[in-house]
VEXMINU-217056 format. One line per field, with one value per atom (N, C-alpha, C): residue number from 1; atom name; x, z, y. Coordinates in steps of 0.02 Angstrom, whole numbers, padded with zeros to 5 digits. Atoms other than C-alpha are relative to their C-alpha. Layout:
N
i (NUM,...)
at (CA,...)
east (X,...)
up (Z,...)
north (Y,...)
END
This chain:
278
i (1,1,1,2,2,2,3,3,3,4,4,4,5,5,5,6,6,6,7,7,7,8,8,8,9,9,9,10,10,10,11,11,11,12,12,12,13,13,13,14,14,14,15,15,15,16,16,16,17,17,17,18,18,18,19,19,19,20,20,20,21,21,21,22,22,22,23,23,23,24,24,24,25,25,25,26,26,26,27,27,27,28,28,28,29,29,29,30,30,30,31,31,31,32,32,32,33,33,33,34,34,34,35,35,35,36,36,36,37,37,37,38,38,38,39,39,39,40,40,40,41,41,41,42,42,42,43,43,43,44,44,44,45,45,45,46,46,46,47,47,47,48,48,48,49,49,49,50,50,50,51,51,51,52,52,52,53,53,53,54,54,54,55,55,55,56,56,56,57,57,57,58,58,58,59,59,59,60,60,60,61,61,61,62,62,62,63,63,63,64,64,64,65,65,65,66,66,66,67,67,67,68,68,68,69,69,69,70,70,70,71,71,71,72,72,72,73,73,73,74,74,74,75,75,75,76,76,76,77,77,77,78,78,78,79,79,79,80,80,80,81,81,81,82,82,82,83,83,83,84,84,84,85,85,85,86,86,86,87,87,87,88,88,88,89,89,89,90,90,90,91,91,91,92,92,92,93,93,93,94,94,94,95,95,95,96,96,96,97,97,97,98,98,98,99,99,99,100,100,100,101,101,101,102,102,102,103,103,103,104,104,104,105,105,105,106,106,106,107,107,107,108,108,108,109,109,109,110,110,110,111,111,111,112,112,112,113,113,113,114,114,114,115,115,115,116,116,116,117,117,117,118,118,118,119,119,119,120,120,120,121,121,121,122,122,122,123,123,123,124,124,124,125,125,125,126,126,126,127,127,127,128,128,128,129,129,129,130,130,130,131,131,131,132,132,132,133,133,133,134,134,134,135,135,135,136,136,136,137,137,137,138,138,138,139,139,139,140,140,140,141,141,141,142,142,142,143,143,143,144,144,144,145,145,145,146,146,146,147,147,147,148,148,148,149,149,149,150,150,150,151,151,151,152,152,152,153,153,153,154,154,154,155,155,155,156,156,156,157,157,157,158,158,158,159,159,159,160,160,160,161,161,161,162,162,162,163,163,163,164,164,164,165,165,165,166,166,166,167,167,167,168,168,168,169,169,169,170,170,170,171,171,171,172,172,172,173,173,173,174,174,174,175,175,175,176,176,176,177,177,177,178,178,178,179,179,179,180,180,180,181,181,181,182,182,182,183,183,183,184,184,184,185,185,185,186,186,186,187,187,187,188,188,188,189,189,189,190,190,190,191,191,191,192,192,192,193,193,193,194,194,194,195,195,195,196,196,196,197,197,197,198,198,198,199,199,199,200,200,200,201,201,201,202,202,202,203,203,203,204,204,204,205,205,205,206,206,206,207,207,207,208,208,208,209,209,209,210,210,210,211,211,211,212,212,212,213,213,213,214,214,214,215,215,215,216,216,216,217,217,217,218,218,218,219,219,219,220,220,220,221,221,221,222,222,222,223,223,223,224,224,224,225,225,225,226,226,226,227,227,227,228,228,228,229,229,229,230,230,230,231,231,231,232,232,232,233,233,233,234,234,234,235,235,235,236,236,236,237,237,237,238,238,238,239,239,239,240,240,240,241,241,241,242,242,242,243,243,243,244,244,244,245,245,245,246,246,246,247,247,247,248,248,248,249,249,249,250,250,250,251,251,251,252,252,252,253,253,253,254,254,254,255,255,255,256,256,256,257,257,257,258,258,258,259,259,259,260,260,260,261,261,261,262,262,262,263,263,263,264,264,264,265,265,265,266,266,266,267,267,267,268,268,268,269,269,269,270,270,270,271,271,271,272,272,272,273,273,273,274,274,274,275,275,275,276,276,276,277,277,277,278,278,278)
at (N,CA,C,N,CA,C,N,CA,C,N,CA,C,N,CA,C,N,CA,C,N,CA,C,N,CA,C,N,CA,C,N,CA,C,N,CA,C,N,CA,C,N,CA,C,N,CA,C,N,CA,C,N,CA,C,N,CA,C,N,CA,C,N,CA,C,N,CA,C,N,CA,C,N,CA,C,N,CA,C,N,CA,C,N,CA,C,N,CA,C,N,CA,C,N,CA,C,N,CA,C,N,CA,C,N,CA,C,N,CA,C,N,CA,C,N,CA,C,N,CA,C,N,CA,C,N,CA,C,N,CA,C,N,CA,C,N,CA,C,N,CA,C,N,CA,C,N,CA,C,N,CA,C,N,CA,C,N,CA,C,N,CA,C,N,CA,C,N,CA,C,N,CA,C,N,CA,C,N,CA,C,N,CA,C,N,CA,C,N,CA,C,N,CA,C,N,CA,C,N,CA,C,N,CA,C,N,CA,C,N,CA,C,N,CA,C,N,CA,C,N,CA,C,N,CA,C,N,CA,C,N,CA,C,N,CA,C,N,CA,C,N,CA,C,N,CA,C,N,CA,C,N,CA,C,N,CA,C,N,CA,C,N,CA,C,N,CA,C,N,CA,C,N,CA,C,N,CA,C,N,CA,C,N,CA,C,N,CA,C,N,CA,C,N,CA,C,N,CA,C,N,CA,C,N,CA,C,N,CA,C,N,CA,C,N,CA,C,N,CA,C,N,CA,C,N,CA,C,N,CA,C,N,CA,C,N,CA,C,N,CA,C,N,CA,C,N,CA,C,N,CA,C,N,CA,C,N,CA,C,N,CA,C,N,CA,C,N,CA,C,N,CA,C,N,CA,C,N,CA,C,N,CA,C,N,CA,C,N,CA,C,N,CA,C,N,CA,C,N,CA,C,N,CA,C,N,CA,C,N,CA,C,N,CA,C,N,CA,C,N,CA,C,N,CA,C,N,CA,C,N,CA,C,N,CA,C,N,CA,C,N,CA,C,N,CA,C,N,CA,C,N,CA,C,N,CA,C,N,CA,C,N,CA,C,N,CA,C,N,CA,C,N,CA,C,N,CA,C,N,CA,C,N,CA,C,N,CA,C,N,CA,C,N,CA,C,N,CA,C,N,CA,C,N,CA,C,N,CA,C,N,CA,C,N,CA,C,N,CA,C,N,CA,C,N,CA,C,N,CA,C,N,CA,C,N,CA,C,N,CA,C,N,CA,C,N,CA,C,N,CA,C,N,CA,C,N,CA,C,N,CA,C,N,CA,C,N,CA,C,N,CA,C,N,CA,C,N,CA,C,N,CA,C,N,CA,C,N,CA,C,N,CA,C,N,CA,C,N,CA,C,N,CA,C,N,CA,C,N,CA,C,N,CA,C,N,CA,C,N,CA,C,N,CA,C,N,CA,C,N,CA,C,N,CA,C,N,CA,C,N,CA,C,N,CA,C,N,CA,C,N,CA,C,N,CA,C,N,CA,C,N,CA,C,N,CA,C,N,CA,C,N,CA,C,N,CA,C,N,CA,C,N,CA,C,N,CA,C,N,CA,C,N,CA,C,N,CA,C,N,CA,C,N,CA,C,N,CA,C,N,CA,C,N,CA,C,N,CA,C,N,CA,C,N,CA,C,N,CA,C,N,CA,C,N,CA,C,N,CA,C,N,CA,C,N,CA,C,N,CA,C,N,CA,C,N,CA,C,N,CA,C,N,CA,C,N,CA,C,N,CA,C,N,CA,C,N,CA,C,N,CA,C,N,CA,C,N,CA,C,N,CA,C,N,CA,C,N,CA,C,N,CA,C,N,CA,C,N,CA,C,N,CA,C,N,CA,C,N,CA,C,N,CA,C,N,CA,C,N,CA,C,N,CA,C,N,CA,C,N,CA,C,N,CA,C,N,CA,C,N,CA,C,N,CA,C,N,CA,C,N,CA,C,N,CA,C,N,CA,C,N,CA,C,N,CA,C,N,CA,C,N,CA,C,N,CA,C,N,CA,C,N,CA,C,N,CA,C,N,CA,C,N,CA,C,N,CA,C,N,CA,C,N,CA,C,N,CA,C,N,CA,C,N,CA,C,N,CA,C,N,CA,C,N,CA,C,N,CA,C,N,CA,C,N,CA,C,N,CA,C,N,CA,C,N,CA,C,N,CA,C,N,CA,C,N,CA,C,N,CA,C)
east (00053,-00007,00043,-00048,00148,00023,-00021,00211,-00042,00055,00073,-00024,-00005,00057,00044,-00068,00237,-00016,-00008,00208,-00058,00055,00030,00031,-00037,00144,00042,-00065,00285,-00027,00001,00211,-00011,00002,00177,00054,-00052,00329,00057,-00045,00432,-00038,00011,00331,00003,-00014,00341,00082,-00100,00526,00040,-00028,00555,-00041,-00003,00444,00032,-00030,00540,00080,-00051,00697,00019,-00019,00676,-00014,-00006,00702,-00046,00052,00570,00057,-00072,00640,-00057,00053,00579,00082,-00020,00618,00034,-00037,00750,-00042,00037,00653,00078,-00032,00765,00023,-00022,00872,-00006,00008,00803,00047,-00054,00911,00016,-00024,01020,-00012,00029,00945,00060,-00082,01111,00036,-00031,01194,-00004,00060,01050,00034,-00030,01106,00064,-00077,01280,00011,-00004,01256,-00032,00040,01137,00023,-00017,01220,00074,-00074,01420,00054,-00039,01475,00043,-00030,01510,00049,-00073,01656,00041,-00044,01697,-00002,-00002,01734,00019,-00011,01742,00044,-00052,01918,00018,-00030,01923,00027,-00045,02039,-00038,00021,01994,-00025,00037,01894,-00019,-00011,01835,00031,-00016,01846,00050,-00065,01970,-00058,00029,01936,-00030,00029,01828,00018,-00031,01909,00036,-00021,01956,-00008,-00004,01899,-00018,00050,01807,00056,-00087,02008,00019,-00044,02062,-00045,00046,01919,-00053,00061,01794,-00090,00067,01617,-00045,00066,01531,00025,-00023,01653,-00032,00019,01604,-00070,00074,01422,-00017,00009,01425,00028,-00027,01535,-00059,00040,01415,-00076,00064,01253,00000,-00032,01318,00062,-00061,01479,00017,00011,01442,00034,-00007,01449,00100,-00082,01638,00053,-00034,01709,00005,-00005,01676,00060,-00045,01807,00020,-00055,01862,00069,-00083,02066,00006,-00033,02069,-00066,00024,01894,00038,00000,01970,00077,-00054,02135,-00006,00010,02060,-00037,00036,01951,00086,-00089,02148,-00003,-00002,02172,-00009,00059,02037,-00009,-00005,02052,-00069,00044,01928,-00073,00078,01768,-00025,00036,01642,-00048,00064,01543,-00075,00054,01364,-00044,00020,01261,-00076,00034,01163,-00088,00065,01000,-00039,00041,00948,00002,00019,00896,00062,-00063,00984,00014,-00003,00939,00050,-00054,01005,00092,-00051,01168,00029,-00035,01187,00005,-00020,01155,00067,-00094,01305,00070,-00045,01410,00019,-00014,01383,00037,-00019,01401,00076,-00037,01552,00064,-00048,01635,-00001,00012,01571,00033,-00019,01643,00084,-00069,01802,00051,-00033,01831,-00040,00036,01754,-00014,-00006,01733,-00077,00067,01556,-00016,00028,01472,-00045,00034,01429,-00029,00028,01360,-00069,00065,01169,-00026,00033,01068,00045,-00051,01211,00028,00011,01233,00069,-00066,01416,-00003,00000,01470,00016,00001,01510,-00071,00079,01308,-00007,00022,01322,-00013,00015,01278,-00016,00003,01295,-00049,00069,01134,-00008,-00011,01171,00073,-00050,01344,-00028,00045,01251,-00039,00038,01120,00025,-00027,01219,00062,-00004,01317,-00033,00041,01159,-00033,00002,01125,00023,-00054,01294,00006,-00009,01284,-00089,00070,01079,-00048,00039,01030,-00081,00074,00900,00017,-00010,00824,-00008,00009,00816,-00107,00087,00641,00021,00035,00659,00033,-00019,00736,00072,-00083,00916,00052,-00054,01036,00048,-00043,01152,00065,-00060,01324,00048,-00054,01415,-00009,-00011,01357,00032,-00055,01477,00057,-00045,01594,00013,-00048,01696,00026,-00047,01758,00040,-00022,01887,-00021,00044,01848,-00080,00105,01652,-00004,00026,01560,-00046,00039,01509,00027,00004,01497,00020,00016,01455,00082,-00066,01629,-00045,00012,01616,00005,-00021,01597,00038,-00063,01729,-00013,00021,01642,00020,-00004,01652,00065,-00044,01790,-00013,-00005,01856,-00019,00033,01761,00032,-00034,01858,00033,-00024,01946,-00029,00031,01828,-00021,00008,01787,00059,-00040,01954,00025,00005,01970,-00051,00053,01793,00015,00025,01791,-00082,00046,01651,-00079,00068,01531,-00005,-00013,01601,-00023,00003,01553,-00103,00079,01366,-00013,00032,01345,00019,00007,01409,-00042,00048,01289,-00075,00081,01136,-00018,00007,01173,00053,-00074,01314,-00005,-00019,01389,00034,-00037,01478,-00069,00055,01397,-00052,00049,01349,-00059,00033,01299,-00067,00041,01203,-00069,00029,01107,-00057,00062,01042,-00015,00025,01012,-00038,00024,00934,-00084,00096,00735,00002,00007,00808,00052,-00016,00880,00011,-00015,00937,-00044,00038,00840,00046,-00045,00942,00031,-00004,00923,00056,-00046,01023,00039,-00056,01147,00031,-00040,01190,00014,-00033,01207,00061,-00055,01305,00051,-00074,01433,00011,-00003,01419,00060,-00025,01480,00056,-00061,01609,00049,-00049,01692,00046,-00038,01708,00041,-00019,01778,00074,-00071,01907,00059,-00017,01946,00031,-00037,01995,-00059,00019,01848,-00067,00066,01725,00000,00004,01665,00075,-00066,01810,-00030,00027,01791,00066,-00068,01920,-00051,00027,01851,00039,-00025,01885,-00007,00026,01889,-00020,00025,01807,00032,-00064,01956,00008,-00013,02008,-00058,00064,01816,00014,00002,01861,00062,-00040,02031,00009,00017,01976,-00065,00066,01815,00034,-00029,01910,00060,-00050,02051,-00034,00047,01901,-00033,00030,01824,00062,-00033,01987,00034,00011,02002,-00032,00066,01844,00008,00011,01858,00076,-00042,02017,00000,00019,01973,-00047,00061,01829,00030,00002,01937,00054,-00044,02085,-00060,00049,01936,-00054,00037,01875,00021,-00038,01990,00037,-00015,02015,-00013,00043,01887,00043,-00025,01973,00073,-00053,02153,00002,00017,02093,-00019,00023,02033,00073,-00047,02201,00067,-00078,02328,-00030,-00002,02214,00011)
up (00003,00000,-00007,00017,00049,-00063,00072,-00120,-00064,00058,-00210,00005,00004,-00139,-00028,00012,-00174,-00080,00107,-00366,-00008,00016,-00365,00008,-00003,-00296,-00034,00041,-00408,-00052,00040,-00540,00019,-00025,-00438,00033,-00016,-00366,-00054,00072,-00547,-00036,00038,-00641,00019,-00016,-00550,-00009,-00011,-00531,-00070,00071,-00712,-00040,00023,-00754,00046,-00026,-00623,-00056,00022,-00718,-00067,00070,-00877,00009,00009,-00889,-00068,00018,-00970,-00061,00043,-01168,-00002,-00002,-01167,-00052,00081,-01330,-00009,-00030,-01330,-00081,00054,-01413,-00043,00039,-01544,00052,-00043,-01430,-00051,00052,-01502,00010,00005,-01585,00033,-00026,-01502,-00052,00049,-01560,-00051,-00010,-01542,-00049,00049,-01655,-00073,00070,-01790,-00002,00050,-01817,00001,00033,-01821,-00065,00050,-01946,-00053,00065,-02064,00016,00008,-02024,00008,-00011,-01987,-00022,00004,-02025,-00081,00059,-02224,00008,-00026,-02142,00031,-00076,-01958,00015,-00057,-01859,00065,-00056,-01688,00042,-00031,-01669,-00072,00068,-01846,-00040,00047,-01917,-00037,00048,-02044,-00065,00077,-02200,-00017,00030,-02287,00047,-00063,-02111,00046,-00058,-01942,00036,-00023,-01835,00094,-00066,-01682,00078,-00060,-01537,00043,-00054,-01381,-00038,00027,-01486,00052,-00042,-01326,00050,-00033,-01228,-00031,00028,-01378,-00006,00014,-01404,00046,-00065,-01263,-00033,00007,-01251,-00068,00067,-01363,-00053,00060,-01480,-00054,00032,-01526,-00029,-00004,-01508,-00051,00055,-01635,-00071,00058,-01759,-00013,00039,-01747,-00032,00018,-01769,-00042,00076,-01888,-00020,00025,-01945,-00051,00037,-02068,00028,-00065,-01941,00027,-00017,-01883,-00077,00072,-02067,-00031,00011,-02104,00008,-00039,-01980,00068,-00044,-01846,-00023,-00015,-01854,-00005,-00008,-01796,-00073,00020,-01902,-00083,00058,-02061,-00020,00004,-02024,-00028,00012,-02018,-00077,00080,-02197,-00054,00038,-02270,-00007,-00029,-02195,-00053,00031,-02261,-00076,00082,-02445,-00037,00009,-02419,-00024,00006,-02398,00047,-00033,-02313,00046,-00032,-02183,00008,-00003,-02208,00053,-00065,-02080,-00012,-00002,-02021,00009,-00009,-01982,00040,-00067,-01807,00027,-00055,-01643,00038,-00060,-01487,00040,-00047,-01410,-00039,00028,-01549,-00001,-00025,-01545,00057,-00062,-01377,00020,00020,-01411,-00040,00032,-01538,00057,-00048,-01420,00065,-00092,-01254,-00077,00004,-01381,-00037,-00002,-01449,00046,-00084,-01261,00003,-00034,-01238,-00048,00056,-01395,00039,-00010,-01356,00049,-00075,-01178,-00028,-00004,-01246,-00087,00063,-01407,-00009,00018,-01513,-00073,00082,-01663,-00033,-00005,-01739,-00093,00018,-01895,-00019,00017,-01883,-00019,00017,-01957,-00078,00047,-02071,-00031,00025,-02194,-00043,00054,-02254,-00053,00074,-02424,-00029,00001,-02385,-00009,00029,-02400,-00071,00075,-02573,-00048,00028,-02677,-00108,00057,-02903,-00023,00015,-02929,00025,-00022,-02819,-00048,00044,-02911,-00082,00060,-03095,00015,-00005,-03025,00017,00003,-02952,-00050,00067,-03112,-00046,00026,-03191,00032,-00021,-03069,-00005,00003,-03083,-00064,00047,-03266,-00041,00008,-03263,-00063,00059,-03359,00053,-00084,-03199,00031,-00025,-03138,00085,-00077,-02937,00002,-00035,-02846,-00005,-00016,-02796,-00078,00070,-02987,00001,00000,-02926,-00081,00064,-03073,-00004,00002,-03107,-00002,-00030,-03047,-00061,00067,-03223,-00006,00022,-03239,00040,-00024,-03143,00015,-00013,-03102,-00052,00044,-03174,00037,-00019,-03144,-00053,00049,-03229,00002,00027,-03341,00009,00004,-03333,-00081,00056,-03488,-00014,00026,-03570,-00048,00043,-03725,00014,-00023,-03650,00055,-00062,-03554,00075,-00056,-03378,00038,-00014,-03310,00049,-00036,-03231,00044,-00054,-03133,00052,-00073,-02990,-00003,-00017,-02891,-00046,00050,-02996,00059,-00048,-02887,00009,00029,-02970,00090,-00062,-02779,00062,-00061,-02657,00053,-00043,-02576,00044,-00039,-02532,00048,-00037,-02478,00086,-00054,-02360,00041,-00049,-02314,-00016,00047,-02329,00053,-00049,-02179,-00034,00017,-02234,-00044,00053,-02408,00005,-00051,-02340,00002,-00030,-02257,-00045,00054,-02403,-00061,00046,-02535,00030,-00022,-02394,00000,-00031,-02326,-00035,00055,-02451,00051,-00042,-02346,-00044,00041,-02507,-00025,-00035,-02523,-00083,00048,-02717,-00010,-00009,-02699,00061,-00046,-02546,-00007,00062,-02652,-00042,00019,-02767,00045,-00011,-02655,00058,-00023,-02531,-00004,00004,-02593,-00056,00029,-02714,00018,-00048,-02594,-00034,-00009,-02630,00051,-00074,-02534,00029,-00036,-02446,-00039,00037,-02563,-00055,00051,-02704,00020,-00033,-02578,-00014,-00033,-02549,-00089,00082,-02754,-00023,00037,-02797,00045,-00040,-02649,-00031,00048,-02710,-00090,00064,-02892,-00003,-00014,-02811,00047,-00032,-02708,-00068,00032,-02859,-00050,00054,-02972,00039,-00024,-02820,00001,00006,-02839,-00054,00054,-03014,-00052,00046,-03057,-00051,00033,-03143,-00084,00057,-03309,-00067,00048,-03434,-00054,00064,-03580,00008,00015,-03654,00041,-00012,-03543,00000,00047,-03646,00065,-00051,-03523,-00062,00046,-03586,-00028,00001,-03611,-00061,00065,-03751,-00036,00047,-03816,-00026,00027,-03831,-00076,00051,-03918,-00069,00054,-04032,-00054,00023,-04086,-00031,00031,-04114,-00058,00054,-04226,-00073,00059,-04313,-00065,00014,-04350,-00053,00053,-04438,-00053,00071,-04546,-00040,00031,-04589,-00061,00024,-04637,-00044,00037,-04693,-00083,00074,-04859,-00007,00044,-04886,-00037,00006,-04874,-00051,00041,-05006,-00069,00059,-05117,-00026,-00011,-05107,-00081,00054,-05252,-00059,00037,-05349,-00060,00066,-05493,-00012,00020,-05505,-00022,00016,-05508,-00084,00075,-05659,-00050,00054,-05759,-00012,00015,-05734,-00022,00056,-05811,-00044,00094,-05961,-00025)
north (-00056,00000,00059,-00069,00126,00005,00028,00065,00021,-00014,00096,00079,-00071,00286,00018,-00026,00332,00011,00014,00270,00062,-00061,00396,00084,-00082,00542,00017,-00005,00517,00064,-00064,00635,00075,-00060,00766,00040,-00046,00799,-00012,00004,00760,00061,-00071,00868,00068,-00075,01029,00032,00010,00980,00009,-00008,00984,00070,-00069,01142,00047,-00063,01244,-00003,-00019,01188,00028,-00019,01233,00092,-00076,01423,00062,-00008,01516,00070,-00023,01565,00084,-00073,01782,00009,-00021,01855,00072,-00057,01978,00057,-00047,02152,00038,-00034,02236,00064,-00072,02386,00040,-00074,02551,00036,-00053,02670,00043,-00073,02806,00047,-00059,02944,00061,-00051,03045,-00053,00041,02908,00004,00004,02904,00089,-00050,03086,00029,00007,03074,-00030,00061,02939,00071,-00027,03056,00069,-00088,03240,-00022,-00017,03210,-00055,00049,03031,-00001,00008,03073,00035,-00026,03166,-00023,00015,03132,-00054,00049,02991,00025,-00032,02990,-00048,00057,02864,-00022,00029,02809,00028,-00053,02928,00042,-00042,03070,-00024,-00004,03068,00037,-00077,03220,00057,-00048,03324,-00042,00013,03285,-00044,00049,03142,00048,-00044,03218,-00040,00018,03100,00075,-00055,03234,00050,-00083,03389,00021,-00043,03442,-00006,-00014,03430,00061,-00029,03544,00069,-00047,03665,00017,-00017,03753,-00017,00013,03692,00039,-00059,03860,-00022,00001,03844,-00062,00077,03654,00004,00000,03682,00049,-00044,03848,-00043,00028,03738,-00060,00056,03592,00033,-00026,03714,00031,-00027,03842,00024,00015,03801,00070,-00075,03954,00063,-00055,04073,00019,00023,04019,00016,-00025,03995,00063,-00078,04163,00051,-00044,04247,-00030,00001,04132,-00011,00000,04109,-00069,00059,03934,-00060,00034,03858,00033,-00020,03952,-00044,00049,03849,-00067,00064,03697,-00004,-00017,03734,-00002,00009,03757,-00070,00072,03584,-00032,00053,03512,00016,-00011,03546,00059,-00064,03719,-00034,00009,03600,00026,-00031,03692,-00035,00004,03635,00001,-00018,03645,00007,00016,03709,-00072,00058,03538,00018,00013,03621,-00050,00043,03542,00047,-00045,03601,00031,-00011,03665,-00070,00056,03499,-00045,00064,03377,00033,-00045,03515,-00038,00001,03467,-00073,00084,03265,-00007,00028,03283,00006,-00037,03375,-00062,00038,03244,-00071,00065,03100,-00013,-00014,03165,-00011,00012,03162,-00072,00075,02998,-00067,00052,02912,00009,00004,02989,-00037,-00004,02928,-00103,00064,02731,-00011,00020,02659,-00005,-00025,02704,-00047,00027,02602,00053,-00057,02770,-00006,00019,02698,-00001,-00022,02703,-00083,00034,02583,-00035,00014,02520,-00084,00065,02372,-00014,00011,02322,-00033,00018,02296,-00091,00081,02109,-00042,00010,02085,-00008,00001,02137,-00062,00059,02011,00017,-00013,02008,00069,-00026,02106,00079,-00055,02248,00046,-00029,02281,00040,-00013,02282,00065,-00055,02388,00071,-00061,02516,00049,-00013,02512,00054,-00025,02567,00047,-00064,02709,00049,-00061,02781,00037,-00026,02794,00024,-00004,02849,-00048,00022,02706,-00026,00004,02679,00053,-00042,02795,00017,00006,02849,-00004,00015,02822,00082,-00090,03020,00029,-00022,03067,00045,-00044,03132,-00020,00004,03145,-00048,00032,03031,00008,-00032,03036,00009,-00004,03019,00073,-00083,03198,00010,-00038,03259,-00029,00023,03127,-00079,00059,02988,-00080,00071,02814,-00053,00055,02732,-00078,00065,02564,-00004,00011,02601,00006,-00015,02543,00037,-00043,02679,00050,-00027,02773,00076,-00070,02956,-00003,00000,03002,00043,-00029,03063,00056,-00060,03207,00014,00000,03320,00059,-00048,03453,-00016,00018,03360,-00066,00054,03215,-00061,00082,03055,-00031,00044,02916,-00070,00070,02764,-00054,00033,02743,00052,-00023,02846,-00051,00074,02688,00006,-00002,02692,00059,-00067,02868,-00002,-00029,02872,-00081,00079,02682,-00029,00007,02584,00044,-00058,02680,00054,-00040,02840,00019,00001,02797,-00008,-00018,02762,00059,-00068,02918,00050,-00069,03022,-00006,00012,02947,00011,-00040,02956,00069,-00082,03152,00028,-00027,03209,00074,-00046,03345,00062,-00032,03420,00060,-00057,03596,-00027,00011,03551,-00066,00094,03360,00018,-00034,03451,00019,-00032,03552,-00051,00031,03433,-00079,00072,03266,00033,-00019,03386,-00016,00013,03383,-00079,00046,03209,-00050,00026,03088,-00053,00057,02916,-00051,00036,02783,-00051,00039,02663,-00065,00046,02514,00021,-00023,02629,00013,-00019,02695,-00054,00051,02518,-00022,-00006,02483,00041,-00065,02646,-00037,-00003,02598,-00080,00071,02401,00024,-00004,02483,00013,-00021,02586,-00022,00017,02483,-00058,00051,02351,00040,-00034,02489,00045,-00020,02529,-00052,00077,02331,00003,00005,02377,-00050,00062,02261,00016,-00033,02373,-00034,00058,02300,00037,-00031,02337,00016,-00033,02464,00067,-00068,02616,00062,-00081,02762,00048,-00080,02928,00042,-00063,03084,00044,-00053,03240,00035,-00036,03317,-00026,00021,03189,00006,-00012,03193,00066,-00073,03376,00012,-00005,03353,-00028,00068,03210,00060,-00052,03323,00071,-00031,03438,00024,00029,03375,-00029,-00001,03323,00037,-00064,03476,00033,-00037,03538,-00028,00034,03404,00006,-00014,03441,00047,-00068,03619,00008,00010,03585,-00022,00032,03476,00042,-00057,03610,00066,-00049,03742,-00009,00017,03652,00010,-00007,03640,00054,-00084,03819,00037,-00059,03901,-00055,00061,03711,00038,-00014,03766,00085,-00057,03960,-00029,00010,03872,-00034,00054,03742,00052,-00054,03902,00038,-00034,03997,-00045,00040,03854,-00046,00072,03794,00057)
END
């Protein structure tokens, strides 16, 4: 009888123990993005890093130790006001190839959040890329689409101009030569890095590009495809083709015009000479 009672009670003892031994599965929610980091990625990362070296502008690590707080806050909020009169700002402008930092158009609260972020990330490593997809995730379709977007064979969603209108990339397969208004982008990936180029495409800080793309921004997938194409061009893997620059086309065109004019000019008096020699 006693043995039978133990058997009857055994499930009541074992089952709760098994339930207690199992740790409940908790679904981890995605950590909400840090607004200051997202702001830095959108407004600053195309030209600056904190701890990853210079890009278009200086690395901002420890800048709060070299400049006073009010100067930094003003430089973040309205750099144009300092670049026109402040000797330190003007010296930095000359040091970094006269690329003027545009006014970001952000609130005073956002300016302070960026300052605090720079201070924090100067003391401890930070990931400031925001929502960033590395180029190692690109597939063949991304490279092909990036080339089509660069050449203007595919229009962007927001109707921005094709990159080839102002820029050139060596080795690109196009009869129309690349523009010379702006920098050659063959090795821009090496100059800016993966994160820097991503930020420059999504939120260009360069004055001319900023004006063009403010109302016609690239969407994230277009920016990623262009980044993939520029990554390939940097590696020398762009589709082979003899890319003639605009000046070369100009010289060849001028030469052709001179040959044609010379042919017509030489025939101009042929009839008169023939009459004189009879």
